[in-house]
N, C-alpha and C positions, 0 to 999 in steps of 0.2 A: 549381591553377595559374592565373595571370592570362593573359588574352588577349595582353597586351603581351609576355609571355615565350614565346608560341607562334607568333605571327604572322610574316609576311614584312613587313619594314619598307620604307618609302620607295616606296610604290606610285605609279605614274603614273596620271593620268587624262587624258581627251581632251575637247575641246569637242563639242557636238552637230553641228557643221558639219564635223568631221574626216571625210575620205573613208574608206570602209571598206577600201579597198586599203591606205591608210596604217596603219590599225589592224591589219590582218592582218600587215603587215610588222613592226610593233612586237611583235605577239604572237609571231611566228616568232623574231625577234631575242632577245627576253627569255624565250622558252620558257614562255609563259603562255597561259591559255585564256580570260581575261576582262579587260576594261578598264572601269573606272568612267567615267561621262560626267558632266561638271560644267558648270554654267552659272551665271553671277553668283555665284560662290563657293559654290555648293550642288551636292551630288550629286543628279542627276535620273534616272539610269538606269545600266544596265550593258549592255555589248556582249560577248557570248560568241562563241567560235568557232562554236558551233552557230547563233547568231543570224545570223552572216555567211553560213553555208551555207544555212540553211533560209529565212530572210527575205530574203536578198540574192541569192545565186547561183541557188537553185532556183526563184525566182519569175519568172525570165525578164526582169527589168528590166535596164537597162544598168548593170552593176556599177561602171563607172568613175564614174558620177554619184551613186551612193548614199552617204549620210553616216551617221554614228552615229545621228542622230535617226531615220532611215528604218528601222533594224533593231534598235535598242536595246529592251530590256525596260524600260518606264518604271517609275518608283517605285523605291525602293531600300530594302532591308533592311540594317541595319548593327548593329554592336555597339560598345561602348566598350572602350578598351584596359585599363580597370580592371575589366571584367567577368571573372567566372570562366569558364574554358574550357567548363565544363558548360553555362553559360547560352548561349554562342555555339553549342554543339552542339545544344541544344534548339531554338534559332531555326532552324538549318539543317534540323533534322528536321521541324519544324512547317511551314516554308515550302518544303521540298523544294528547297533550293539548296545548291550545292557551295562557294560562296565568299561571304564577308562582308567588306565594307569595314569598317575599324576607325577610329573617330574618338577624339580625345582630349577632355579636359574643355573645350577651347576650340572644339570642334566642327570641328576640322581633321582631314582624313584622314591617318592616320599609317601605314597598312598594310592588308594583307588577310590574313584567316585562311581557310584552305582545309580541305577535307575531309582532305587529307593531313596538314596541321598538327594537326588534331584527333586523327588516328590516332596521332600521336606523343605527344600531351599528355594524352589522356583514357583512361579505363579501356577494356579490350577490349569489355566489354558495351556501354558507351555508343557506342563507335566502331562496333560492329556494328549497333546500332539506327539510328544516323544514316545509315550507308552504305545500309542496307536502304531507309530512307525516301527518301533523295535519288536512289536508283537505280530507284525504282519507275516504272513506265510512266506518262507524263504524258497519258493519254487523248487 
């Protein structure tokens, strides 16, 4: 199965200057746990609900002033919509990540594929391997 047949289409992204309070509101409204960060028409990072909690709230800084750039995980791992779901699963397993932005042949973000999407599209064995890898303690 191809990634384009398993992913969530139409993913939003935010600029690095977006306040994390706004990002948290968007996450709650859309019931999602991660938002890609883009600048100059390129993906530059990802903000997860965990980033907001651990890098934002728990660090004692004024949360109202923090932006995506302050808490995001820089660099971004992605896959193409034409990739096989197994390739996306391998990337998630190797990099220990739960969500991958999906780009098309024009290098435009067209969606996100998550661990849950993989569980519906891949074999039980592969799903178990990926889940074990991404759920491992991050030292």
